[in-house]
Structure formats: structure tokens, C-alpha cells
CHARMM-style PDB file with segment names, atoms N, HN, CA, C and O in Angstrom:
ATOM      1  N   MET     1      45.608  28.322   4.048  1.00  0.00      PROA
ATOM      2  CA  MET     1      44.269  28.674   4.465  1.00  0.00      PROA
ATOM      3  C   MET     1      44.204  30.200   4.542  1.00  0.00      PROA
ATOM      4  O   MET     1      45.079  30.835   5.132  1.00  0.00      PROA
ATOM      5  N   ASP     2      43.166  30.781   3.944  1.00  0.00      PROA
ATOM      6  HN  ASP     2      42.456  30.265   3.465  1.00  0.00      PROA
ATOM      7  CA  ASP     2      43.062  32.241   3.973  1.00  0.00      PROA
ATOM      8  C   ASP     2      42.338  32.717   5.234  1.00  0.00      PROA
ATOM      9  O   ASP     2      41.801  31.914   5.997  1.00  0.00      PROA
ATOM     10  N   ALA     3      42.334  34.018   5.435  1.00  0.00      PROA
ATOM     11  HN  ALA     3      42.771  34.670   4.815  1.00  0.00      PROA
ATOM     12  CA  ALA     3      41.779  34.609   6.661  1.00  0.00      PROA
ATOM     13  C   ALA     3      40.307  34.255   6.855  1.00  0.00      PROA
ATOM     14  O   ALA     3      39.871  34.022   7.983  1.00  0.00      PROA
ATOM     15  N   MET     4      39.546  34.211   5.777  1.00  0.00      PROA
ATOM     16  HN  MET     4      39.900  34.400   4.861  1.00  0.00      PROA
ATOM     17  CA  MET     4      38.122  33.887   5.871  1.00  0.00      PROA
ATOM     18  C   MET     4      37.930  32.448   6.357  1.00  0.00      PROA
ATOM     19  O   MET     4      37.086  32.186   7.214  1.00  0.00      PROA
ATOM     20  N   GLN     5      38.703  31.531   5.817  1.00  0.00      PROA
ATOM     21  HN  GLN     5      39.389  31.743   5.121  1.00  0.00      PROA
ATOM     22  CA  GLN     5      38.610  30.133   6.238  1.00  0.00      PROA
ATOM     23  C   GLN     5      39.011  29.977   7.701  1.00  0.00      PROA
ATOM     24  O   GLN     5      38.379  29.228   8.445  1.00  0.00      PROA
ATOM     25  N   ILE     6      40.052  30.679   8.108  1.00  0.00      PROA
ATOM     26  HN  ILE     6      40.565  31.287   7.503  1.00  0.00      PROA
ATOM     27  CA  ILE     6      40.499  30.614   9.501  1.00  0.00      PROA
ATOM     28  C   ILE     6      39.386  31.080  10.425  1.00  0.00      PROA
ATOM     29  O   ILE     6      39.105  30.444  11.441  1.00  0.00      PROA
ATOM     30  N   THR     7      38.755  32.190  10.070  1.00  0.00      PROA
ATOM     31  HN  THR     7      38.983  32.706   9.245  1.00  0.00      PROA
ATOM     32  CA  THR     7      37.654  32.719  10.877  1.00  0.00      PROA
ATOM     33  C   THR     7      36.500  31.730  10.938  1.00  0.00      PROA
ATOM     34  O   THR     7      35.930  31.508  12.006  1.00  0.00      PROA
ATOM     35  N   GLU     8      36.152  31.135   9.806  1.00  0.00      PROA
ATOM     36  HN  GLU     8      36.615  31.315   8.939  1.00  0.00      PROA
ATOM     37  CA  GLU     8      35.053  30.164   9.771  1.00  0.00      PROA
ATOM     38  C   GLU     8      35.365  28.940  10.631  1.00  0.00      PROA
ATOM     39  O   GLU     8      34.508  28.484  11.388  1.00  0.00      PROA
ATOM     40  N   TYR     9      36.579  28.406  10.522  1.00  0.00      PROA
ATOM     41  HN  TYR     9      37.275  28.777   9.907  1.00  0.00      PROA
ATOM     42  CA  TYR     9      36.978  27.256  11.338  1.00  0.00      PROA
ATOM     43  C   TYR     9      36.934  27.615  12.817  1.00  0.00      PROA
ATOM     44  O   TYR     9      36.432  26.845  13.637  1.00  0.00      PROA
ATOM     45  N   ALA    10      37.463  28.793  13.154  1.00  0.00      PROA
ATOM     46  HN  ALA    10      37.870  29.418  12.488  1.00  0.00      PROA
ATOM     47  CA  ALA    10      37.496  29.224  14.554  1.00  0.00      PROA
ATOM     48  C   ALA    10      36.084  29.346  15.114  1.00  0.00      PROA
ATOM     49  O   ALA    10      35.816  28.899  16.230  1.00  0.00      PROA
ATOM     50  N   GLN    11      35.185  29.944  14.349  1.00  0.00      PROA
ATOM     51  HN  GLN    11      35.402  30.307  13.443  1.00  0.00      PROA
ATOM     52  CA  GLN    11      33.806  30.106  14.814  1.00  0.00      PROA
ATOM     53  C   GLN    11      33.114  28.758  14.977  1.00  0.00      PROA
ATOM     54  O   GLN    11      32.397  28.537  15.952  1.00  0.00      PROA
ATOM     55  N   ALA    12      33.328  27.863  14.026  1.00  0.00      PROA
ATOM     56  HN  ALA    12      33.911  28.042  13.233  1.00  0.00      PROA
ATOM     57  CA  ALA    12      32.714  26.535  14.111  1.00  0.00      PROA
ATOM     58  C   ALA    12      33.246  25.764  15.318  1.00  0.00      PROA
ATOM     59  O   ALA    12      32.485  25.111  16.031  1.00  0.00      PROA
ATOM     60  N   LEU    13      34.544  25.846  15.537  1.00  0.00      PROA
ATOM     61  HN  LEU    13      35.162  26.377  14.958  1.00  0.00      PROA
ATOM     62  CA  LEU    13      35.147  25.154  16.675  1.00  0.00      PROA
ATOM     63  C   LEU    13      34.623  25.726  17.984  1.00  0.00      PROA
ATOM     64  O   LEU    13      34.358  24.982  18.929  1.00  0.00      PROA
ATOM     65  N   TYR    14      34.471  27.047  18.043  1.00  0.00      PROA
ATOM     66  HN  TYR    14      34.686  27.652  17.275  1.00  0.00      PROA
ATOM     67  CA  TYR    14      33.964  27.681  19.260  1.00  0.00      PROA
ATOM     68  C   TYR    14      32.500  27.310  19.500  1.00  0.00      PROA
ATOM     69  O   TYR    14      32.094  27.080  20.639  1.00  0.00      PROA
ATOM     70  N   ARG    15      31.714  27.252  18.431  1.00  0.00      PROA
ATOM     71  HN  ARG    15      32.043  27.438  17.505  1.00  0.00      PROA
ATOM     72  CA  ARG    15      30.304  26.841  18.584  1.00  0.00      PROA
ATOM     73  C   ARG    15      30.208  25.405  19.095  1.00  0.00      PROA
ATOM     74  O   ARG    15      29.343  25.083  19.909  1.00  0.00      PROA
ATOM     75  N   THR    16      31.091  24.559  18.617  1.00  0.00      PROA
ATOM     76  HN  THR    16      31.794  24.820  17.955  1.00  0.00      PROA
ATOM     77  CA  THR    16      31.060  23.145  18.984  1.00  0.00      PROA
ATOM     78  C   THR    16      31.627  22.884  20.376  1.00  0.00      PROA
ATOM     79  O   THR    16      31.053  22.116  21.148  1.00  0.00      PROA
ATOM     80  N   HSD    17      32.753  23.523  20.698  1.00  0.00      PROA
ATOM     81  HN  HSD    17      33.219  24.147  20.071  1.00  0.00      PROA
ATOM     82  CA  HSD    17      33.477  23.201  21.927  1.00  0.00      PROA
ATOM     83  C   HSD    17      33.430  24.282  22.998  1.00  0.00      PROA
ATOM     84  O   HSD    17      33.895  24.059  24.115  1.00  0.00      PROA
ATOM     85  N   GLY    18      32.883  25.435  22.681  1.00  0.00      PROA
ATOM     86  HN  GLY    18      32.505  25.616  21.773  1.00  0.00      PROA
ATOM     87  CA  GLY    18      32.801  26.512  23.671  1.00  0.00      PROA
ATOM     88  C   GLY    18      34.177  26.902  24.175  1.00  0.00      PROA
ATOM     89  O   GLY    18      35.108  27.086  23.391  1.00  0.00      PROA
ATOM     90  N   ASP    19      34.299  27.027  25.486  1.00  0.00      PROA
ATOM     91  HN  ASP    19      33.543  26.878  26.123  1.00  0.00      PROA
ATOM     92  CA  ASP    19      35.558  27.467  26.086  1.00  0.00      PROA
ATOM     93  C   ASP    19      36.715  26.498  25.856  1.00  0.00      PROA
ATOM     94  O   ASP    19      37.874  26.873  26.036  1.00  0.00      PROA
ATOM     95  N   ARG    20      36.424  25.271  25.464  1.00  0.00      PROA
ATOM     96  HN  ARG    20      35.483  24.967  25.318  1.00  0.00      PROA
ATOM     97  CA  ARG    20      37.485  24.293  25.200  1.00  0.00      PROA
ATOM     98  C   ARG    20      38.030  24.394  23.774  1.00  0.00      PROA
ATOM     99  O   ARG    20      38.961  23.671  23.416  1.00  0.00      PROA
ATOM    100  N   ALA    21      37.465  25.275  22.965  1.00  0.00      PROA
ATOM    101  HN  ALA    21      36.709  25.862  23.255  1.00  0.00      PROA
ATOM    102  CA  ALA    21      37.869  25.377  21.558  1.00  0.00      PROA
ATOM    103  C   ALA    21      39.352  25.705  21.408  1.00  0.00      PROA
ATOM    104  O   ALA    21      40.032  25.133  20.556  1.00  0.00      PROA
ATOM    105  N   GLU    22      39.851  26.615  22.224  1.00  0.00      PROA
ATOM    106  HN  GLU    22      39.299  27.080  22.917  1.00  0.00      PROA
ATOM    107  CA  GLU    22      41.263  26.986  22.131  1.00  0.00      PROA
ATOM    108  C   GLU    22      42.159  25.799  22.482  1.00  0.00      PROA
ATOM    109  O   GLU    22      43.211  25.610  21.871  1.00  0.00      PROA
ATOM    110  N   ILE    23      41.748  25.013  23.450  1.00  0.00      PROA
ATOM    111  HN  ILE    23      40.894  25.166  23.946  1.00  0.00      PROA
ATOM    112  CA  ILE    23      42.498  23.812  23.838  1.00  0.00      PROA
ATOM    113  C   ILE    23      42.486  22.797  22.699  1.00  0.00      PROA
ATOM    114  O   ILE    23      43.506  22.173  22.404  1.00  0.00      PROA
ATOM    115  N   GLU    24      41.333  22.636  22.063  1.00  0.00      PROA
ATOM    116  HN  GLU    24      40.505  23.143  22.302  1.00  0.00      PROA
ATOM    117  CA  GLU    24      41.226  21.716  20.924  1.00  0.00      PROA
ATOM    118  C   GLU    24      42.161  22.152  19.798  1.00  0.00      PROA
ATOM    119  O   GLU    24      42.841  21.321  19.196  1.00  0.00      PROA
ATOM    120  N   ALA    25      42.196  23.448  19.514  1.00  0.00      PROA
ATOM    121  HN  ALA    25      41.643  24.123  20.003  1.00  0.00      PROA
ATOM    122  CA  ALA    25      43.077  23.953  18.458  1.00  0.00      PROA
ATOM    123  C   ALA    25      44.542  23.717  18.822  1.00  0.00      PROA
ATOM    124  O   ALA    25      45.339  23.336  17.964  1.00  0.00      PROA
ATOM    125  N   ALA    26      44.902  23.940  20.083  1.00  0.00      PROA
ATOM    126  HN  ALA    26      44.255  24.249  20.780  1.00  0.00      PROA
ATOM    127  CA  ALA    26      46.280  23.708  20.530  1.00  0.00      PROA
ATOM    128  C   ALA    26      46.667  22.240  20.358  1.00  0.00      PROA
ATOM    129  O   ALA    26      47.800  21.929  19.990  1.00  0.00      PROA
ATOM    130  N   GLN    27      45.732  21.353  20.623  1.00  0.00      PROA
ATOM    131  HN  GLN    27      44.811  21.606  20.922  1.00  0.00      PROA
ATOM    132  CA  GLN    27      45.990  19.921  20.440  1.00  0.00      PROA
ATOM    133  C   GLN    27      46.234  19.617  18.961  1.00  0.00      PROA
ATOM    134  O   GLN    27      47.105  18.813  18.628  1.00  0.00      PROA
ATOM    135  N   LYS    28      45.471  20.255  18.079  1.00  0.00      PROA
ATOM    136  HN  LYS    28      44.764  20.908  18.350  1.00  0.00      PROA
ATOM    137  CA  LYS    28      45.666  20.055  16.638  1.00  0.00      PROA
ATOM    138  C   LYS    28      47.035  20.584  16.199  1.00  0.00      PROA
ATOM    139  O   LYS    28      47.671  20.003  15.319  1.00  0.00      PROA
ATOM    140  N   VAL    29      47.489  21.686  16.811  1.00  0.00      PROA
ATOM    141  HN  VAL    29      46.973  22.157  17.525  1.00  0.00      PROA
ATOM    142  CA  VAL    29      48.833  22.202  16.518  1.00  0.00      PROA
ATOM    143  C   VAL    29      49.863  21.133  16.858  1.00  0.00      PROA
ATOM    144  O   VAL    29      50.723  20.809  16.039  1.00  0.00      PROA
ATOM    145  N   ARG    30      49.776  20.589  18.066  1.00  0.00      PROA
ATOM    146  HN  ARG    30      49.078  20.852  18.732  1.00  0.00      PROA
ATOM    147  CA  ARG    30      50.742  19.562  18.505  1.00  0.00      PROA
ATOM    148  C   ARG    30      50.708  18.339  17.592  1.00  0.00      PROA
ATOM    149  O   ARG    30      51.756  17.825  17.200  1.00  0.00      PROA
ATOM    150  N   GLU    31      49.507  17.873  17.255  1.00  0.00      PROA
ATOM    151  HN  GLU    31      48.656  18.290  17.573  1.00  0.00      PROA
ATOM    152  CA  GLU    31      49.391  16.699  16.389  1.00  0.00      PROA
ATOM    153  C   GLU    31      50.016  16.960  15.023  1.00  0.00      PROA
ATOM    154  O   GLU    31      50.712  16.103  14.478  1.00  0.00      PROA
ATOM    155  N   SER    32      49.768  18.136  14.479  1.00  0.00      PROA
ATOM    156  HN  SER    32      49.203  18.832  14.921  1.00  0.00      PROA
ATOM    157  CA  SER    32      50.330  18.491  13.170  1.00  0.00      PROA
ATOM    158  C   SER    32      51.851  18.553  13.229  1.00  0.00      PROA
ATOM    159  O   SER    32      52.534  18.066  12.329  1.00  0.00      PROA
ATOM    160  N   GLU    33      52.376  19.155  14.293  1.00  0.00      PROA
ATOM    161  HN  GLU    33      51.821  19.551  15.024  1.00  0.00      PROA
ATOM    162  CA  GLU    33      53.833  19.240  14.453  1.00  0.00      PROA
ATOM    163  C   GLU    33      54.451  17.856  14.599  1.00  0.00      PROA
ATOM    164  O   GLU    33      55.512  17.586  14.034  1.00  0.00      PROA
ATOM    165  N   GLU    34      53.797  16.983  15.349  1.00  0.00      PROA
ATOM    166  HN  GLU    34      52.936  17.202  15.808  1.00  0.00      PROA
ATOM    167  CA  GLU    34      54.313  15.622  15.539  1.00  0.00      PROA
ATOM    168  C   GLU    34      54.358  14.862  14.222  1.00  0.00      PROA
ATOM    169  O   GLU    34      55.235  14.022  14.020  1.00  0.00      PROA
ATOM    170  N   ARG    35      53.421  15.149  13.326  1.00  0.00      PROA
ATOM    171  HN  ARG    35      52.708  15.831  13.491  1.00  0.00      PROA
ATOM    172  CA  ARG    35      53.395  14.500  12.012  1.00  0.00      PROA
ATOM    173  C   ARG    35      54.319  15.203  11.019  1.00  0.00      PROA
ATOM    174  O   ARG    35      54.481  14.752   9.885  1.00  0.00      PROA
ATOM    175  N   GLY    36      54.922  16.311  11.456  1.00  0.00      PROA
ATOM    176  HN  GLY    36      54.789  16.677  12.377  1.00  0.00      PROA
ATOM    177  CA  GLY    36      55.827  17.038  10.577  1.00  0.00      PROA
ATOM    178  C   GLY    36      55.126  17.905   9.550  1.00  0.00      PROA
ATOM    179  O   GLY    36      55.725  18.286   8.545  1.00  0.00      PROA
ATOM    180  N   ASN    37      53.867  18.219   9.791  1.00  0.00      PROA
ATOM    181  HN  ASN    37      53.380  17.910  10.608  1.00  0.00      PROA
ATOM    182  CA  ASN    37      53.100  19.032   8.855  1.00  0.00      PROA
ATOM    183  C   ASN    37      53.090  20.492   9.322  1.00  0.00      PROA
ATOM    184  O   ASN    37      52.173  20.931  10.016  1.00  0.00      PROA
ATOM    185  N   ALA    38      54.124  21.226   8.929  1.00  0.00      PROA
ATOM    186  HN  ALA    38      54.869  20.870   8.365  1.00  0.00      PROA
ATOM    187  CA  ALA    38      54.293  22.611   9.381  1.00  0.00      PROA
ATOM    188  C   ALA    38      53.188  23.527   8.873  1.00  0.00      PROA
ATOM    189  O   ALA    38      52.759  24.430   9.591  1.00  0.00      PROA
ATOM    190  N   THR    39      52.723  23.309   7.655  1.00  0.00      PROA
ATOM    191  HN  THR    39      53.071  22.575   7.072  1.00  0.00      PROA
ATOM    192  CA  THR    39      51.667  24.162   7.096  1.00  0.00      PROA
ATOM    193  C   THR    39      50.381  24.010   7.886  1.00  0.00      PROA
ATOM    194  O   THR    39      49.733  24.998   8.230  1.00  0.00      PROA
ATOM    195  N   GLN    40      50.018  22.782   8.168  1.00  0.00      PROA
ATOM    196  HN  GLN    40      50.544  21.979   7.888  1.00  0.00      PROA
ATOM    197  CA  GLN    40      48.799  22.539   8.938  1.00  0.00      PROA
ATOM    198  C   GLN    40      48.944  23.082  10.363  1.00  0.00      PROA
ATOM    199  O   GLN    40      47.990  23.633  10.912  1.00  0.00      PROA
ATOM    200  N   ALA    41      50.113  22.933  10.959  1.00  0.00      PROA
ATOM    201  HN  ALA    41      50.888  22.485  10.514  1.00  0.00      PROA
ATOM    202  CA  ALA    41      50.352  23.469  12.304  1.00  0.00      PROA
ATOM    203  C   ALA    41      50.197  24.990  12.298  1.00  0.00      PROA
ATOM    204  O   ALA    41      49.607  25.559  13.217  1.00  0.00      PROA
ATOM    205  N   ARG    42      50.725  25.645  11.265  1.00  0.00      PROA
ATOM    206  HN  ARG    42      51.204  25.183  10.519  1.00  0.00      PROA
ATOM    207  CA  ARG    42      50.595  27.102  11.148  1.00  0.00      PROA
ATOM    208  C   ARG    42      49.120  27.507  11.053  1.00  0.00      PROA
ATOM    209  O   ARG    42      48.694  28.476  11.682  1.00  0.00      PROA
ATOM    210  N   ASP    43      48.349  26.759  10.264  1.00  0.00      PROA
ATOM    211  HN  ASP    43      48.695  25.972   9.753  1.00  0.00      PROA
ATOM    212  CA  ASP    43      46.916  27.056  10.135  1.00  0.00      PROA
ATOM    213  C   ASP    43      46.206  26.904  11.476  1.00  0.00      PROA
ATOM    214  O   ASP    43      45.385  27.745  11.840  1.00  0.00      PROA
ATOM    215  N   TRP    44      46.515  25.844  12.207  1.00  0.00      PROA
ATOM    216  HN  TRP    44      47.182  25.161  11.911  1.00  0.00      PROA
ATOM    217  CA  TRP    44      45.876  25.634  13.508  1.00  0.00      PROA
ATOM    218  C   TRP    44      46.288  26.691  14.525  1.00  0.00      PROA
ATOM    219  O   TRP    44      45.491  27.062  15.387  1.00  0.00      PROA
ATOM    220  N   ARG    45      47.527  27.182  14.435  1.00  0.00      PROA
ATOM    221  HN  ARG    45      48.174  26.881  13.735  1.00  0.00      PROA
ATOM    222  CA  ARG    45      47.941  28.287  15.316  1.00  0.00      PROA
ATOM    223  C   ARG    45      47.121  29.537  15.015  1.00  0.00      PROA
ATOM    224  O   ARG    45      46.719  30.259  15.928  1.00  0.00      PROA
ATOM    225  N   ALA    46      46.875  29.788  13.737  1.00  0.00      PROA
ATOM    226  HN  ALA    46      47.201  29.202  12.995  1.00  0.00      PROA
ATOM    227  CA  ALA    46      46.068  30.947  13.343  1.00  0.00      PROA
ATOM    228  C   ALA    46      44.630  30.784  13.829  1.00  0.00      PROA
ATOM    229  O   ALA    46      44.010  31.750  14.273  1.00  0.00      PROA
ATOM    230  N   ILE    47      44.102  29.571  13.746  1.00  0.00      PROA
ATOM    231  HN  ILE    47      44.606  28.787  13.385  1.00  0.00      PROA
ATOM    232  CA  ILE    47      42.752  29.297  14.244  1.00  0.00      PROA
ATOM    233  C   ILE    47      42.709  29.501  15.751  1.00  0.00      PROA
ATOM    234  O   ILE    47      41.765  30.089  16.277  1.00  0.00      PROA
ATOM    235  N   GLN    48      43.726  29.019  16.436  1.00  0.00      PROA
ATOM    236  HN  GLN    48      44.493  28.541  16.009  1.00  0.00      PROA
ATOM    237  CA  GLN    48      43.806  29.192  17.891  1.00  0.00      PROA
ATOM    238  C   GLN    48      43.826  30.679  18.251  1.00  0.00      PROA
ATOM    239  O   GLN    48      43.144  31.097  19.186  1.00  0.00      PROA
ATOM    240  N   ALA    49      44.593  31.469  17.526  1.00  0.00      PROA
ATOM    241  HN  ALA    49      45.148  31.129  16.766  1.00  0.00      PROA
ATOM    242  CA  ALA    49      44.662  32.913  17.784  1.00  0.00      PROA
ATOM    243  C   ALA    49      43.317  33.579  17.518  1.00  0.00      PROA
ATOM    244  O   ALA    49      42.918  34.484  18.250  1.00  0.00      PROA
ATOM    245  N   ALA    50      42.617  33.139  16.478  1.00  0.00      PROA
ATOM    246  HN  ALA    50      42.941  32.403  15.883  1.00  0.00      PROA
ATOM    247  CA  ALA    50      41.300  33.703  16.171  1.00  0.00      PROA
ATOM    248  C   ALA    50      40.303  33.376  17.276  1.00  0.00      PROA
ATOM    249  O   ALA    50      39.473  34.212  17.631  1.00  0.00      PROA
ATOM    250  N   ILE    51      40.380  32.179  17.816  1.00  0.00      PROA
ATOM    251  HN  ILE    51      41.054  31.499  17.528  1.00  0.00      PROA
ATOM    252  CA  ILE    51      39.501  31.791  18.930  1.00  0.00      PROA
ATOM    253  C   ILE    51      39.813  32.653  20.145  1.00  0.00      PROA
ATOM    254  O   ILE    51      38.901  33.146  20.808  1.00  0.00      PROA
ATOM    255  N   ARG    52      41.087  32.835  20.437  1.00  0.00      PROA
ATOM    256  HN  ARG    52      41.828  32.434  19.898  1.00  0.00      PROA
ATOM    257  CA  ARG    52      41.505  33.658  21.577  1.00  0.00      PROA
ATOM    258  C   ARG    52      40.979  35.086  21.410  1.00  0.00      PROA
ATOM    259  O   ARG    52      40.490  35.689  22.365  1.00  0.00      PROA
ATOM    260  N   SER    53      41.084  35.611  20.209  1.00  0.00      PROA
ATOM    261  HN  SER    53      41.481  35.120  19.434  1.00  0.00      PROA
ATOM    262  CA  SER    53      40.605  36.963  19.923  1.00  0.00      PROA
ATOM    263  C   SER    53      39.089  37.041  20.084  1.00  0.00      PROA
ATOM    264  O   SER    53      38.567  38.003  20.647  1.00  0.00      PROA
ATOM    265  N   HSD    54      38.396  36.039  19.595  1.00  0.00      PROA
ATOM    266  HN  HSD    54      38.820  35.257  19.138  1.00  0.00      PROA
ATOM    267  CA  HSD    54      36.934  35.984  19.704  1.00  0.00      PROA
ATOM    268  C   HSD    54      36.503  35.917  21.164  1.00  0.00      PROA
ATOM    269  O   HSD    54      35.565  36.601  21.574  1.00  0.00      PROA
ATOM    270  N   ARG    55      37.186  35.096  21.936  1.00  0.00      PROA
ATOM    271  HN  ARG    55      37.948  34.541  21.603  1.00  0.00      PROA
ATOM    272  CA  ARG    55      36.857  34.984  23.362  1.00  0.00      PROA
ATOM    273  C   ARG    55      37.092  36.306  24.075  1.00  0.00      PROA
ATOM    274  O   ARG    55      36.305  36.696  24.937  1.00  0.00      PROA
ATOM    275  N   GLY    56      38.168  36.995  23.721  1.00  0.00      PROA
ATOM    276  HN  GLY    56      38.808  36.678  23.021  1.00  0.00      PROA
ATOM    277  CA  GLY    56      38.463  38.289  24.319  1.00  0.00      PROA
ATOM    278  C   GLY    56      37.379  39.304  24.009  1.00  0.00      PROA
ATOM    279  O   GLY    56      37.011  40.103  24.870  1.00  0.00      PROA
ATOM    280  N   ALA    57      36.867  39.280  22.791  1.00  0.00      PROA
ATOM    281  HN  ALA    57      37.166  38.631  22.091  1.00  0.00      PROA
ATOM    282  CA  ALA    57      35.799  40.200  22.394  1.00  0.00      PROA
ATOM    283  C   ALA    57      34.522  39.912  23.171  1.00  0.00      PROA
ATOM    284  O   ALA    57      33.777  40.832  23.510  1.00  0.00      PROA
ATOM    285  N   LEU    58      34.272  38.659  23.449  1.00  0.00      PROA
ATOM    286  HN  LEU    58      34.877  37.912  23.174  1.00  0.00      PROA
ATOM    287  CA  LEU    58      33.067  38.290  24.202  1.00  0.00      PROA
ATOM    288  C   LEU    58      33.164  38.720  25.656  1.00  0.00      PROA
ATOM    289  O   LEU    58      32.148  39.014  26.285  1.00  0.00      PROA
ATOM    290  N   GLN    59      34.379  38.760  26.195  1.00  0.00      PROA
ATOM    291  HN  GLN    59      35.205  38.521  25.684  1.00  0.00      PROA
ATOM    292  CA  GLN    59      34.573  39.094  27.604  1.00  0.00      PROA
ATOM    293  C   GLN    59      34.606  40.600  27.847  1.00  0.00      PROA
ATOM    294  O   GLN    59      34.509  41.041  28.992  1.00  0.00      PROA
ATOM    295  N   SER    60      34.741  41.388  26.791  1.00  0.00      PROA
ATOM    296  HN  SER    60      34.821  41.030  25.861  1.00  0.00      PROA
ATOM    297  CA  SER    60      34.809  42.854  26.951  1.00  0.00      PROA
ATOM    298  C   SER    60      33.462  43.460  27.226  1.00  0.00      PROA
ATOM    299  OT1 SER    60      33.353  44.676  27.384  1.00  0.00      PROA
TER     300      SER     60
END
């Protein structure tokens, strides 16, 4: 997943789940790891980081 896709997913997740978006992304990381899908887990970690960054920008 490229940076643009990560940003789009993060924004969509934040619009849908608000403050719970980061928690939702963390859950997707765990689910991906449990299924042994390292690539998908890496993508969800990047999405989680983008959400965290977005939330930080909103709080500044």
C-alpha cells in the first residue's frame, strides 16, 4: 500500500469511527498478525500511525 492509500484509509477510518479509529486500526493489526499476514499487518500499522498523526494535528 502506498502513502496516498494509507492516508486515504486513515482519513476514511477517522471519519467513520472518530476517536475510536486508532483502536480499530490496532485491532486490524492484531487480526492480520493472527492470520499470519505480515504485509497486511504492516499496512494497518502505517494506517494507525497516520491516524495518530492526524489526531495530533487536530489537537494542536
